[in-house]
N, C-alpha and C positions, 0 to 999 in steps of 0.2 A: 500372468500375462506380461511379458517383457517387451521393451523396445530393443530390437536387435540392431546394433550398429556394427557393420563389417569391420573387422580388424585387418589392417594392411601395414606392410613394412614402410609404406610411404606416409610421412607425417602430413596431416591435413588439418587445418584449423576448423574446418566445418564439423568433422566428427568430434574433435575435442570440445568445441564450444557447444555442440548439440548435447553431448553427454553431460556437461556441466549444467546446462540449462535444465535438462530433463531431471537430473538428480536433485537439483535445488527445488523443483516443483513436486518432488515426491515420487517420480516415475522409476520403476524397476528397470534397470538397463543391463544388457548382456552384450559382450563383444565376442564375435566369432570370426575366424578367418574367412575371407570372401570366397575363396575357392571351395572351402568346405561347405559353405551355404549352397553354392551352386551344385556341388556334387550331391548333397542330400536332396536337392529339389528334383534330381533325376532318378533317385532311388526310392526306397520304401520309407525312409525316415521322414518324420513330419515335425514341423515346428510346434512349439507350445501353443495351446489353444488361444486364439484371439491375439496373437502376437503381431507386432508391426516390424517390417523390414525397411531400413533406411537405405536408399540408393543414391549415391553421389556420382554423377557421370564422370567427374574428373578423377575420382578414385578408381572407378571401374576402368577407365582408359589406361591409367598408369599400371594397374594390376594385371589386366587381361590383354594389354596391348591394343592394337587397332581393331581386334575382332569384336564385333558388336554382339549383343545378346541375340540369340535366335528367337524366332517366333514361338517355337516349342518351349524354350526355357522361360520366356515371358509368361506363357500360358500356365506352365507348371507353378511358377512363383505366385500367380494369381489364384491358384487353387490351394496352395500350401499355406499362405499367410492371410490373416484377416484384413491387414492393412499394408499398403505399400506407400512410403513417403519418399517422393523424389524431390530432392532439394539441391541447392548449389547449381542451378541452371545458368547457362551463359551462352554467348554467341559462339557456337562451335558446331561444325558439321556432325561430329560424333554425338554431341548432345541432341541435335535435331533428330538424328536417326534413332537414338535411344527413346526419346519421347514418342516418336512415331510408332515404334514397335510396341512399347508398353501400353500405349493408348489404343492399340489395334487399328491404327490409321486415323483415329478421330483428330489427333493433333499432328500438325505438319512440321512446325519449327518453333524456335524461340527467337523473338525479335526485341530490339531495343525499345524500351518505353519512352514516351515523350516526357522529358524532364519538366519540372515545375508544374506538373499536373497533379491534382489531389488524388489520394487513395480513396476509392469508392467502395463502400461496404453495402451491398444491396440489402434492403429490408426483407425480413422473413426467414433468414437463416440463423435464428437464435441458437440452434443446436451447436454450431461451430463458433460463430462470431459473438454470441452472447450480447452484452450491452453495446458492442460496437455496431450492431446491426442497424442499417439505415443511415449511418454517418458518412460524411465526406470531409476530409481534413488533410493537413500536411501537404508535402510535395514529393513526388518521386525523385529519386536520386540516380547517380550514375550506375549504381549496382542493381537497379530494378529493371526487369524485363517483362514482356507480355507473351502470351501463348497464341500462336497462329493456328487456327483450326483449318481443316481441309474444307474449302468452300463447296466441294462436290458431295460432301457427306452430311446428312442430317445429324444434329447433335442433341437428341433428346436425352442421351445418357451422360452428357457432360454439363456440369454446373459450375458457373463462375462464382466463387466464394467472395473474392475481392477483385477489383478491376482498376485499371488506370486508363483514363480517356476512353472508357467504355469497352476496353479489351481485357480478357481474363489475365489476372496477375497470379491469383491462387485459384486452382480449379480442382474439382473432384469428379470421379466417374466410378462406375461399378463394372468390374470385369470378372467373370467367374464367381468365386467366393469372396473376392477381395474388393475393398474400396481403395482406389488409388487417389493420392493427393499430389498435385504438382505445384511446387512453390518456386515461382520464377524470380528468385533473388539470388545474388551471387555469393552471399555469405550468411552465417549465423552469428549473432552478436556475442561478444565475450562478456559474460556476466561479471567478470572481475575488472572490466574497464572502468575508469573514473566516470562518475555521473553526478547529476544534480537534479533536484526537484524542479529547477527552473528550465530544464530542457523541454522543448516541445515534444509531445508524445509521437508526433510524426517522424521525428529523427530516428526512432528505432522501431517503427511499426512493422516494416517488412522483415527486419532481421531478428526481432525478438518476439513481438506480440503475435505475429502470424504463426510462427512455429509453436508458440505456447497455445494458441487456439487449437491447433491440430492435436497437441498432446493432451489437452483437456478433453477434447471430443473422444479421443481413442482410449484414454485411461481415466474416466471420470471418478472412479473410486480411489485411485492412487493419488490423483492430483490434490494438493493441499487446497482446501476450500472451507468456506464458512456458510452456515445455514442461514444466518441473518445478516443483513447489511444495515449499517448505522450512518447517521449524519447529524451534524450540529452546527449552528451558527455561533461563533465566539466573538463577542464584542469587547475589545480591549478598553480599559481605563475608567469607564463612567462610574461615579459613586451612585449609590441608590437614592437618587433624587428624581422627582417627577419628570424633570427635563434636564438634559445635558447636551449642549450643542444642538444638533439636529435630531437627537434621540428623545422621544417621548415614550415612556414605558406603557402607558395606557393604549396609545396608538399601536405600539409594537405588539401588544397582546392581541389586539383586534386583527392585525396583519397575520400573526401566527395562527389564530383560529381560522382565518379565511383560507390560508394556504397549507396549514397542517405541519408547521415546523417548530423547532425548539431553539431557544436562544440561551446561551450561557454568558454571563457577564464575567470577564476576567477582571477580578476585583483587586484593587491595590490595598493591601492591609493597612497602609498608612491612614486610610479613610475610615477605619473601623468605628470611630465615634461620631461619624458625620452622616449616617444614613437617616433619611426622612422616614418617619413612622408609617406614613401612608404607602410609601413605596415598598418598605419592608413587608407590610401586610399584603400588598399585591403579590410579592414573591411567594409569601407563605400560602396564599389562596391558590396560586397558579403554579404549583410545583411541577405540573405536567408540561408546562411551557417554559418555565424560567428556572435557572440554576446559577450557582456561583462556583468559580474556581480561583486559584491564586494567580496573581499577576505581579510577581516579584514581592517586595516588602515595602520599600520606600519609592521604588521606581526611579531610582537615581541612575545616572549614566553608567552603562556596563556593570550593573549591580551584580549580575551572575557571571560576568567575565572574570571574577575574582579567582585566584588560584590557591589561596590560603584555606585549607580545610577548616581550621578553627573559626575563621571569620565567616565562612560560608555557613557553618553550623549555627553560629550566633545569629546570622541574618534569618535563617529558616526558623530557629526557635522563636525569634521575635515575631515573625510573620504568623506562625502557628498560635502563639499566645494572643496576638491581636485578634485573630479570627475566632479564637475561643471566646474572647470577651464580646466580640460582635454577635456570636451565637447566643451568648447569655442575655444580651439585650434585645435581640430580634427573633430568636428561635429559628434562625436560618443556618443550615449547614453549609459549609464550604468544602467542596470536593478536594481531596488531596491530589490535585492535578496542577502542574505548574506551566503557565504560559510565560516564557521569558520576555521581560521588557526589552524593547528594541531588537528582539531576536538573538541577543548575544548571550552565549554561555560557554563555560569551560568544561573540560573533562572532570575536573574536581567538583564542579557544580552537580554533575550527574551523579557522582558518588555520594555527595551530600544529600541529594534527594532520596536516594535509596536508603541511606542510614536513617533518615527521618520519616520513613514509611510512606512516601508519596507513591501513588500508583504509576505515574508516568509523567513525561513532559510533552507539551505540544508546541511546535515552533514553525516559523516560516523559513528559518535557515536550517540546513541539514548537516552542518559541521561546526565544531567549536571555533571560536574566534582565533585567528592566527594559526589554525591547524594546517598541516601539509598533507595529511592522510585523509582526503575527502572520501565520501561514500562511494561504493561501487554500484554498478547497474543492478546487480543482484539484490542489493539492499532495498531498492525501490519495489521489489516484487513481494515484499513481506508487509504485513500490517504496520509494523514499526521498525525503525532502525535500531539494531541491538549492539552495534560495534563499540559503543561508548560505555557499556556496562550497565545501562539502564534504558528502558524503552523510550524512544523518541518518536512520537507520532508527528507527521508532517501535515501542514495545512497551506492553503493558498488564499490570497485576498479575493474578495468578491469579484472584483473587476478582472482578475486574471484566470478565472476558472472557465475553461472551454468544455463543450460537450465531450470531447475525447478524453479530457482529464477525469470527468465523472465516470466515463466508461472504463478507463484504466483502473481507477480505484475499485469499482464494482467487480471487475474481472479478477483482480488479484486480492479480493477480500480485504480491502483497506477502507477504514471508515472515512467518510467525506467530512473533513473539518474545514469550515469556511471562516476566514479571518475578516474582521471588520472593525471599523471605528465609528464614532458618532456621525462622521460626514458620509458614511455609506447610506445614511437615511435621507440625505439631501435630495437625491434622485432615486427614490425607492423602487422604481420600475426595474432597475438592474438587478436588485436583490430578488424581487418577485419573479422575474424571468428565470433566474438561476434556480430558485426553489422549484419552479414548475418543470424545468428541464430535468432536475434530479428525480422528481416524482414521476415524470413521464418515462424515464429510462428504467426506473425501478419502483413500480407502484407499491411494492410491499416494504419499501425502505422504512426503517424505524428511526424516527427523529427522537433524540434523547439527550440527556446530559452527557458531556464528554466522559465522565466516570462510568456511566452505564455502557457507553460505546466501547470504552477501553476494556472493561471487564468482559464484555461480550465478544471482543475481537480475538478469539482463539480460532485456529484453523485445525482441520481434522482430515484424516485419510485412513483408508483401510490397508494394512500391510498384506504382503503375500501370505503370511501366516494367519490372516483373519483378525489380527489385533487392531482395535480402534485406537490409532495414535492421535494424541492431542498435543498441539504446540501453543502455549499461552504467551500473551504479551502483557500480562498484568500480574500483580502479586496476590490477587484474590479472584475468586470466581467459583463456579460450580459445574459439575457434570451430571448428566441424567441419562439413564438407559431407557430409551423410549421404545425398545424392541420387545418382543414377546419371549425372548430367551436371555440367559446370562451373557454378558459381553465383557471381554477382557480389555481394559484400557491401559494405555501406556502414556503417562503424562510427562511432558517435557516442560518444566517450569522455566520462566524467563530467567536467564543468567545461570541456569543449573540449579543444583540442590542448595539448600540454605548453607550459608557460610558461617564461620564462627560469629557469635553474637546474634545469629538469626534463629528463628524457630519456624517450624512448619506445623500447621494445624489442619488435620483432616476431620471434618465434622466435629471440630472443637477439641480433638485429641491429637497428641503428638506421639507417634510411634514409627519412626523411620525404619527400624530393623525388620519389621514385618512386611514392608511394602516396597523396599528398594531391592532390585535384582542384584545379586552378587556381581561385582565388577562392572556394573552399569551406573549411569548417572541419571536414569529416569525412574519415575515412580510407577510401579505396576500394581493394578488392583482390579478386582472383578466386581461388577455390579449386577445384582439380580434385576429382573424386569421391573420397571417403574421406580427403581431406587435412584436417589440423588446423593451426590457427595460434594461437599463444599471444601475449598482449600483456601488457606490464608498464610502467606509468608510475611513475617514481620521482623523488624530489627530491634533488638534490645540495646538501644543506644544509651550510653551513660548520660545521666541527667545533666543538663547544662542550663544554667540560669540565664534567662534573657536579660541582656543589659541594654540600657538606653544608649543611644548614639552620643558620641562626643558633641559638645555644644555647637561646634562649627559645622559638623556633618548634619546635625539636626536642623540648623538654620538653613543650610543648603537644600536639604530635603523639603523643608516647609516652603521655601521660595520657589523651588522647582514645581511643586504641586500646584501652588496658587497661580503661578504664571501659566502653567499648562491649562488650568481650568479657565482662566481669563481668556486665553487664546481660543479654546474650544467653544466657550459659551458666547463670546462677543466678537472677537477679532476674526474668527473663521468666516464671518459673513462680509468682511471688508478686506479684500486682498492687499491693498496698500498698507493698512494698519497692521495686518498680520505680518507682513515683511518687516515692518519696523519693530514689532514685538519680538520676533525671532532674533533680530540683531541685538536687542536689549537683553534677551535671555542668555545669549552666548556671552555677552559681556559680564553679566551677573555671575555666570558659572565660572568665568575666568577669575573674578575677584574672590569668590568663595572657595575655589579650588586652584590656588596659584601653583 
């Protein structure tokens, strides 16, 4: 079942961008000459079953001249194709006439949308809109239009999927054997355009998300998707003390039990000898609600902005050694997930994490410090960013997550990682409201440790050949055949097959020759009904002895931590004193790091 995009000698960004978007989402695409498509619609040839034909009025006009589609041709197209997708609509008499003919007169014209009005997604159409159903957000732009219906015709067959100012922006109807979708936007977004996690979702809703909605609806098996959705609250910095700033762990557990969420403490390994016994016991008793991950090592300024691989390796070895000692004293595991202090990291830091067998990194910044090659829009459509050689999962702070951000992550199978600090508990109502919104948009969401979420964040699709393709975003996980017959799996591991000094274990055994397709970079295997296969890619890194910091660096690290703790526990409740303390901290850093 392909997406058929007409091939024309006239270059058009709409077709190029739609093809790139569809292929990135897993959709099988075919290009055929436009005149050949129309010729076959008048003969005995038929399109592949359940295929979708894309119609671009501007391309039709350039290819066919001013002659518009006849009513008979429109009727034949609606009997030949399962879906018709009419996009790149604009203010043009030719476009008006085409919309009128294809809709059988239900639609009369395309008109300019009122700008600065929000996109409205009516509740109840979960099949197309998914988690966006019922939301209103963003503002319409200059490239957004609305559809004008014929006021003399009843419209029981026309459904408004999205609207602007109460008027249809994306609509569907049934005619003959086909479902027709009209997308009243003047372009399809380029997935290779620069992007940022800080961009509001509304900026690319009509040009990216709405086309993706249609593709998912029409090709549900081909669309990369995830069966489970994950979420976690990640609180940076606090040691395992009963109280830290506005955070009290006992009250937090009560809050989590009340609202059903999970909290991971991004723990600074520098504090490995300072955990309170009663708090460690609380973590041990409530592993269902509490977990630990790495937050740097000493949490010094730009600690992972370092470019020297040897120094980065030493920092990580020290952090791992400290958390091993912490586990020995508290029986608490620390997940091999790194949350970068201050959000700063380098490409070399990502490589060092991979060498030291971390699962992934989680960050509020989406590109290395000082980098000029920022992420692309297409990078945001995957569970994690992979362009830096190691999985980078993105998160937003509690106060910056909107309902459309939640819907975006759910739609594209991205875990919802929430960033927080102790002061996020000063007015806990904001956090409570966010958790309730997430649970409301996805009642089946699985709140878990970040490691569990990362290991579960693989996406799957069924290829045209019937193979179940898996794309992973972690170095370990498992597959299970839950069907009643044998299934062929094709596993695409993060970063490709193991490199030199790496090993791949499948069910505890290493045997690449029997599972790698010749000339391919994917792992192919067949699982019988009910069988499970685990995988684990690890790195055999040469042993490196963790060395203590130079005395000056050790003093700087000690002073930074104590000043930060004094700020969080005492000065955060007095704005004037907090400002004075920050000034003093900057001066101390200048003295210790001339």
